[in-house]
C-alpha positions in Angstrom: -38.1 7.3 21.6 -37.4 4.5 19.1 -41.2 3.9 18.4 -41.7 7.7 17.9 -38.8 7.8 15.5 -40.2 4.8 13.5 -43.7 6.4 13.4 -42.2 9.6 12.0 -40.1 7.7 9.5 -36.9 9.2 10.9 -33.6 7.4 11.1 -32.5 7.5 14.6 -28.9 6.3 14.2 -27.7 7.5 17.6 -29.3 7.0 21.0 -28.2 9.8 23.4 -28.4 10.4 27.1 -29.7 13.7 28.2 -26.1 15.0 28.3 -25.7 14.1 24.6 -23.3 11.2 24.9 -23.5 8.7 22.0 -24.5 5.2 23.1 -25.1 3.1 19.9 -25.1 3.6 16.2 -26.9 1.6 13.5 -24.8 -0.1 10.9 -26.8 1.5 8.1 -25.8 5.0 9.3 -22.1 4.3 9.5 -20.5 5.7 6.4 -17.1 4.7 5.1 -16.6 8.2 3.9 -17.2 9.7 7.3 -14.2 12.0 8.0 -14.3 11.1 11.6 -13.5 7.5 10.7 -10.4 8.4 8.8 -7.0 8.1 10.5 -5.2 11.4 10.9 -1.7 10.2 9.7 1.3 12.4 10.7 3.7 10.0 9.0 1.6 7.9 6.5 1.0 4.4 7.7 3.3 4.8 10.7 2.4 7.6 13.2 -1.1 9.0 13.7 -2.6 11.7 15.8 -4.9 10.6 18.6 -3.0 7.4 19.3 -0.7 6.0 22.0 2.4 4.0 21.3 5.4 2.3 22.8 8.7 2.2 21.0 11.1 -0.4 22.4 14.6 -1.5 21.6 17.9 -2.5 23.2 20.4 0.0 24.3 22.4 1.3 21.4 19.7 0.7 18.8 19.2 4.5 18.5 15.7 5.0 19.8 16.3 8.7 20.6 18.2 9.3 17.3 15.4 7.8 15.3 12.7 9.8 17.0 14.6 13.0 16.7 14.9 12.3 13.0 11.2 11.5 12.7 10.3 14.6 14.8 12.4 16.9 12.7 10.7 15.7 9.5 7.3 16.2 11.1 8.2 19.6 12.4 9.3 20.6 8.9 6.6 18.7 7.0 9.3 16.9 5.0 8.8 13.3 3.7 10.3 10.7 5.9 11.7 7.5 4.3 9.6 8.2 1.3 6.4 8.5 3.3 4.0 11.5 3.2 4.3 13.7 6.3 1.8 16.3 7.6 3.5 19.2 9.3 2.8 19.7 12.9 4.2 20.5 16.4 6.6 17.9 17.9 7.2 18.0 21.7 10.2 15.9 22.8 10.2 15.2 26.5 13.9 14.7 27.2 14.2 13.1 30.7 17.4 11.1 30.6 20.0 13.3 29.1 18.5 16.6 27.9 21.9 18.1 26.8 22.5 15.1 24.5 19.0 15.3 23.0 19.5 19.1 22.5 22.7 18.5 20.6 21.1 15.9 18.5 18.2 18.2 17.6 20.6 21.0 16.7 22.7 18.6 14.6 19.6 17.2 12.9 18.4 20.7 12.1 21.7 21.6 10.5 21.8 18.4 8.5 18.3 19.0 7.2 19.1 22.6 6.3 22.1 21.2 4.4 19.8 18.9 2.5 17.7 21.9 1.4 14.8 21.7 3.9 13.3 24.9 5.4 14.1 24.5 9.1 13.8 28.1 10.2 10.1 27.6 11.1 10.4 24.0 12.2 7.7 23.4 14.9 10.0 21.4 17.3 9.9 21.9 21.0 12.4 20.4 23.5 10.7 19.8 26.9 13.3 19.3 29.6 11.3 19.9 32.8 10.7 17.0 35.1 7.7 15.0 33.9 6.2 12.3 36.0 3.0 10.8 34.6 2.2 8.4 37.4 0.3 8.9 40.6 -0.7 6.1 42.9 -4.3 7.2 43.0 -4.5 7.3 39.2 -5.2 11.1 39.1 -3.5 13.5 36.7 -0.2 14.7 38.1 1.0 18.3 38.1 3.6 17.2 35.5 0.8 15.9 33.3 -1.1 19.1 33.5 2.0 21.1 32.8 2.9 18.9 29.7 -0.6 19.4 28.3 -0.4 23.1 28.8 3.0 23.3 27.2 1.8 21.3 24.2 -1.3 23.4 23.6 0.8 26.6 24.1 3.2 25.4 21.4 0.2 24.7 19.1 -0.9 28.3 19.5 2.6 29.6 19.0 3.1 27.8 15.8 -0.5 27.9 14.7 -0.3 24.1 14.0 -1.8 21.0 15.6 0.3 19.0 18.0 1.3 16.0 16.0 3.7 14.0 18.2 4.8 13.9 21.8 7.8 11.8 22.6 8.3 10.6 26.2 12.0 9.8 26.5 11.9 7.5 28.4 8.9 5.6 29.9 11.0 4.5 32.9 11.8 8.1 33.8 8.3 9.4 33.3 6.9 6.6 35.4 8.7 7.8 38.5 7.9 5.7 41.6 5.5 3.5 39.6 6.4 -0.1 39.1 6.5 -1.0 35.4 6.1 -4.7 36.3 2.8 -4.0 38.0 -0.3 -4.3 35.8 -2.0 -1.7 38.0 0.8 0.8 37.8 1.2 0.2 34.0 -2.5 0.8 33.6 -2.3 4.1 35.5 0.6 5.2 33.3 -1.0 4.3 30.0 -4.2 6.0 31.2 -2.2 9.2 31.7 -0.8 8.8 28.1 -4.4 8.6 26.9 -5.4 11.7 28.7 -2.5 13.6 27.2 -3.6 12.3 23.8 -7.2 13.5 24.3 -6.2 16.9 25.7 -3.7 17.7 22.9 -4.8 15.6 19.9 -1.3 14.3 19.5 0.1 10.9 19.0 2.0 10.1 22.2 4.9 7.7 22.0 6.9 6.5 25.0 10.4 5.1 24.4 11.0 2.0 26.5 13.6 -0.7 27.2 13.0 -4.3 26.3 13.2 -7.3 28.7 16.4 -9.3 29.0 15.2 -11.5 26.2 15.6 -8.4 23.9 12.2 -8.5 22.3 9.0 -6.8 23.4 8.5 -4.2 26.2 10.1 -4.5 29.6 7.5 -4.6 32.4 3.8 -5.5 32.6 2.0 -6.7 29.5 -0.5 -3.9 30.2 1.9 -1.4 28.7 1.4 -3.0 25.3 -2.2 -4.0 25.9 -3.4 -0.5 26.8 -1.7 1.3 23.9 -2.5 1.4 20.2 0.8 0.3 18.8 4.1 -1.2 19.8 7.1 -0.5 17.6 10.4 -2.4 17.9 13.8 -1.0 16.9 16.9 -3.1 16.5 20.4 -2.4 15.2 23.0 -4.7 13.6 26.3 -3.2 14.6 28.2 -5.4 12.1 26.0 -4.5 9.1 25.4 -1.0 10.6 21.8 -1.3 9.7 18.8 -0.7 12.0 15.2 -2.0 11.4 11.8 -0.7 12.5 8.9 -3.1 12.7 5.5 -3.4 14.3 5.0 -5.8 17.2 1.4 -4.5 17.6 -0.4 -2.2 15.2 -4.1 -1.9 15.5 -4.5 1.3 13.5 -3.4 0.1 10.1 -1.3 -2.4 8.2 1.7 -3.5 10.3 3.6 -4.5 7.2 3.7 -0.9 6.1 5.5 0.1 9.3 8.7 -1.7 8.3 11.7 0.6 7.7 15.5 0.6 7.9 18.0 3.2 9.1 21.6 3.8 9.8 23.2 5.5 12.8 25.9 8.1 11.9 28.3 10.2 14.0 27.9 13.9 13.3 30.5 16.4 14.4 28.9 19.2 16.5 32.0 21.0 17.7 35.6 20.9 19.0 36.6 20.5 22.6 39.4 22.4 24.4 41.9 19.7 23.3 41.0 20.2 19.6 39.2 16.9 19.4 35.8 16.6 17.7 32.7 16.4 19.7 30.0 14.2 18.1 26.5 13.0 18.5 24.7 10.0 16.9 22.0 10.7 14.3 19.7 8.4 12.4 19.4 8.6 8.6 18.0 6.7 5.7 20.3 3.9 4.4 19.9 5.1 0.8 21.0 8.7 1.7 24.3 9.9 0.3 24.5 13.5 1.3 27.0 15.6 3.1 28.0 14.1 6.4 26.3 10.8 5.7 28.2 7.5 5.4 28.4 6.3 1.8 27.0 2.9 1.0 28.5 0.6 -1.6 26.7 -1.5 -4.2 26.2 -4.3 -1.8 24.7 -2.1 0.8 27.6 -2.1 3.2 29.0 0.9 5.0 32.7 1.6 5.4 34.5 0.0 8.3 34.0 1.6 11.7 36.4 4.4 12.5 38.4 4.5 15.7 39.4 8.1 16.3 39.9 9.6 19.8 36.4 11.1 19.4 35.0 7.7 18.6 36.6 6.2 21.7 35.2 8.9 23.9 31.7 8.4 22.5 32.1 4.6 22.9 33.0 5.0 26.5 29.9 7.1 27.1 27.8 4.5 25.4 29.4 1.6 27.4 28.9 3.5 30.7 25.2 4.0 29.8 24.8 0.3 28.9 26.3 -0.7 32.2 24.1 1.7 34.1 21.0 0.4 32.3 21.9 -3.2 33.1 22.6 -2.4 36.7 19.5 -0.4 37.1 17.4 -3.2 35.7 18.9 -5.8 38.0 18.7 -3.6 41.2 15.7 -1.4 40.5 17.7 1.7 41.1 17.6 4.9 39.1 20.3 4.5 36.5 21.4 8.1 37.1 22.2 7.2 40.7 24.1 4.0 39.8 27.9 4.2 40.1 29.8 2.1 37.6 33.5 1.2 37.9 36.0 1.8 35.1 36.6 -2.0 34.9 33.0 -2.6 34.1 33.0 0.0 31.4 36.3 -1.4 30.0 34.8 -4.9 29.7 31.6 -3.5 28.1 33.5 -1.4 25.6 35.5 -4.4 24.4 32.3 -6.4 23.9 31.0 -3.5 21.8 34.3 -3.2 19.8 34.1 -7.0 19.0 30.6 -6.6 17.6 31.8 -3.6 15.5 34.8 -5.5 14.2 37.4 -3.5 16.1 40.4 -4.8 18.0 40.0 -5.1 21.8 41.5 -2.4 24.0 44.5 -3.6 25.9 45.6 -0.5 27.8 43.3 -0.4 30.8 44.2 3.2 31.6 42.4 4.5 28.5 38.9 4.2 30.0 39.7 6.1 33.2 41.2 8.9 31.2 38.2 9.1 28.9 35.8 8.9 31.9 37.7 11.8 33.4 37.1 13.8 30.2 33.4 13.0 30.4 33.4 14.2 34.1 35.1 17.5 33.0 32.5 17.9 30.3 29.7 17.6 32.8 28.1 14.6 31.0 28.8 12.2 33.9 29.5 12.6 37.6 32.4 11.0 39.6 31.0 8.5 42.0 32.6 7.9 45.4 36.3 8.6 46.3 37.9 6.1 43.9 41.0 7.3 42.1 43.1 6.2 39.2 42.1 3.1 37.2 39.2 2.4 39.6 37.4 5.6 39.0 33.7 5.2 39.4 31.2 7.3 37.4 27.5 7.7 37.1 25.4 9.4 34.4 24.4 13.0 35.2 
């Protein structure tokens, strides 16, 4: 075939099989202006369609909050941290605490509306159905097929491409797979790639780091088999989070760097007249309604310590304890019972970092845990009573 092409003076840049699959391409026929070679950025220099990513960070760094913020900006087509954004469908797969994610999405929508963005047609989809992307034989699970169908249905509904699918979290989506196994990690990332191919979206899985605090917990195959690894960290004293690229093979890793703040947003009032809040991420330079003001030195006001803050802190401390126990034992964190004494100790460690005085009254935590049980956010574990009440995350 090559000799015939030369004889005819025809440039045969691509050799094909009978099925039409491309095999090789000559350098002279590769054009820098070829549209197929251009990255389809959703958030310029940060998130691109057709890629797979892992976003990692310690508990409390705000991974979910940050990606709800990113997702809402993509769904509205609004610039994010000064970067150009292409509007598209965002599918957030909320597997750990769907109710919390839903409240964050609603609060983020209201905040963006207050900032003047058109959120009435925001292409944001919250996916709360069980979603397991791991099968021992490496085949596509029913969950994977359902996810792809839901994403493509959303694209048809909004008449927009699917831009971002957030898997929140990798550990939950992996099901019975072992994240420490290179084989299992390879099967999981292959499923991510299939979802990317079938939907065109950028697929990002939120993951926990190892005990060292940097990188992705589990097999190195999780990072090796994906296009990018993004690390989030948060300084509770400075109240400033950072986003950076640990691995970024689709562009310039230096352009990934960004900072954010985590802010409490009031979303309602409970039966006792106390505010219910969720944590949102925002730009450090923002100074709009409901956003913490920053002084000339870039510092936020001291942390508040209202009853609502204490309730939120107990939930965060319980989650941290459950994550640590699950990592040590291999159990599902939602099935892990945590005693009030553990939560009390963790909360005081968190308060020290935030510059707050330690709690001395040990009955505060059981009372707050009881409120969380009443709200349905956590479940009482065992038959413990009084100060030894045990709880697990719903």
